N, C-alpha and C positions, 0 to 999 in steps of 0.2 A: 502493499500498501503506499503510495506516496505520499511524502512530509508536508504538511503546510507550509514550510517555509526552505529554503534554499539554502542546505548545509555548506554550499562553497563557498557562501559569503559569510564572512563572521559577523558575530553579533555583540553587541558590548555587552550584554549580559552573558550571555552563555561565555568573553574572556573574562568577565571579571570573575565569573564562577572558576573559570581554569586557575585564574589567577590566586583563588581560594583552593587549590585544587582539590575542586569538586569535579563532581562525573557527568553533568551535563553541560557538554561542550563536544565539538568534532575538530576536526586535523584542522580547517581552516581555523577556526579561532585559538586553538594553541598555537599556532603557524605564527598567528598576528602577534600574539601575546609573547612568543618568543622574540620577535623583533623589541616589541616592549620593555622586557627585558634587559634588552643589548642595550637600550638607548639610557635606561633607568635601572639598574640591579637590582633596587629598594621595592620595585612597584610592586612585588608581592607582599612585602612584609606591610607597607602602606595599604593594600587591601587590608589584611587582618585587622590592621589598626581603625580601619574604617568602620568595622564591624563592630570592633570595643568597643569605640564611639558612640553608634549606635544604640548597644545592649546601656552602655552607660547612660545616654541622654534618656532614654527608655525608662530605666528605672527611677531616677529623680523627677521625672514627667509623672510616673504612678505612684510614686513614694513618699516625694516631697512636696510635689506640686495637685497634688488628685486631681488628675488627670484621667479620667476614662474612654475615651475618643483620639483613634489616632487614623491619620488620613496620610498612609505611606505612598509619595507620588514619585515613580520610578525605581520601582521596589526592589527590580531584579529577580532572579531566581531565589525559589527556597533554599536557607540552607539553616545550621543550626544559629539559633539565637535570635529567630525572627520577632518581627515587632510584638505580635501579639502573644509570642511563648512567654516574651521579660514582660509585657503588659501584663496578661491574667496571670504571672507567678504571682505577682504582687496584688494583683486584684481584679479575683477572677471573671467579674461580670464586665471588664473593661470589653470596649468593641472594637475592631481593625479594619480597615478598609484601605485594600492593599489597590496600587494605578502602574498599570505599565503597559505598552503598547505591542509587546514581543512576543508572538504567538506560542513559542516555546515557551517561553513561562508563562502564559496563559493555560498552557495546558498542566505543567507542573502544580502550578497556584489551584487548580480546581481539584486535583488530586492529592495534594498535600498540605494543602492552609486547612485545618482544622479544627475549630474555636473548643473554649471551654464549654463543658457545659449552660453554664450561666451567662457568659458572654455571647458573642457574634463577631464572625469574620467572615469579609463578602472581596472578589476581585473584580477591578474594573478593566474592562481592555480600551483606553483610551492613550489621546498624547498628551503629553503635559500642559501644552497651550491649549487645550478645549478644555476651558476651566468650568464653563457652562454648563457642559456634557458631565464633567467629573462630579461637580455641586450634585446634579439633581441626581446622578445616580449614587453618589456616597448617601443623600438623603434619606435613603432607603434601608439603610443599615443605622446611620448617625442623626443623632439629632442637634442639629445648626443651633440651639436655641441654649446648648451648653456648651462647655468650654471643649475645644479642638485640637490636638498638637497636629500641625500642617509638619511631615518631614522630608527633606529634599537632601537627602545623603548622595554625593557624587553625579547628580543629573544635571544642575545647573551650569557646569563647564562645558557639556554638547550639547549648550541653548545658544547661538548666537546673538552679538548684540543687536544683530539687524530686527533677530525677533523682539527683540525687546522684553526679556525674562525678568527683569525687576517690575514692569506693568504687569505680565503674570503672576507673579508673589502677591503684586499687591492686590490685583485680582483676589484672587485665594484666602489672604487674609482678612479681604472686607467679607467674607461672604461667613466666616467664623464671627461671634463673638466676644466681649473683654472676656481676657480671664484665659483666652487661647494662647497656644504658642506655636514661634515656627520655630523648627529645626533644620538648620544648614551647616553640609560639608562641601569643600571648594578646593578643587588645584589653584595652587599659586603659582602668578608668573613669574615672581623672583628668584624660585626656587630651581628653574629649568633653565640652560643655554640656551641659544639659540638655535643652536642646530638640533638639538633636543627636542625644543615643539616644536620645528619646522619635519623632525622627525615620527612625533607622536602624530601631529597634523597628517603624514602621507599615513600611516597605517589607518589609523579612523577615517579617513576619506574612504576607505573602505566599505564602511560598515552603514547600517540604516540613518546611524546619525550624521554621518558627513563631515564630522571632523571635531578638534577639541579647540574652545573658549579659553585661553588660561587670562586670568584678571588680577588686580591687581589687590591689594590687600583693601585699599578705600572702594574700591569699586564692586569687593564681596560684600564689604558693611552694607553698602548699599540697600541691598535685600532687608537688611534689618530696619529699613526709615518708620520711622513712629514707634518703634519696639521697644520694652526694656529689657537690655540684656544682662541676663542671670549671668551673676560669678561665675569664672572669670572670665565674660567677655568674650569675645573673640580672640581665639588662640591656638597653638597648632593643635590639634585634633587628642595628642597626648597627655597636653598639658590640660585638658578640659576635665577636672576633678578626677585626677588619676587614681586609680585603685592599689597603685605602688610609687611609691616614693624614687622617682631615678630622673638624670640630666636628660630633658627634653632632646630626642633623636630628631635628625633633619627633618623638617617643616611639612613639604610638598601636598600638604591636605591641610586648609584650616578650617575651624569649624565653632557653633555657636548655638545661644538658645536665644530666643529673645519672645518676652511675652507681652502680649495685645492689651494697653490700659484700659 
């Protein structure tokens, strides 16, 4: 039976899975990842750090901030420590909606993303830019009269400036009430050389994403406009409330958590 996607074309979601040593990827994805690792040997470690950042932020939101609703946009392939697993471990009644537009992600999500009996878990096949469709579908599971945590991890650098991702984030945050949160992780341009950026763009140009947009720290900070950043602010992701005290490694990704007042 023919697959509903072309396995000869690398996928950002499957490449991320390969970086995490997952099994849901193909030769085209692994070949693309090999090129990325050649350009930046720390890429697999950065992917793992990003998953750790996700888990720490979700625990903070569920445990300390009392959030019980999560909208994870650009969720990628299911793996250990998904948003609903972490959130429902702290609060079994938590409700989570995942959003992605990769068909292999959708197939796996339907099979693997199961909620706790008290909570709920749903999946939306939609593009980050289609905020109206995302909110309309998510409203079947989430109550937008109550605070929602909007999770945008390692997705915004795949959205070009010409698509104005700041406006899209603003629309998502406009749809949620005061007391809601925004979580962002994003690649930082200052940590890569010009040749690395050029090489990475060449690799990602072959994917559905079409390329990577590296941004400066002030440009990343713009996503939190009008929000109150939780301590320690917008920092290297391993420095955001680390579980172990250690010297921060090379950055590559910055992240933060902002509250809508």
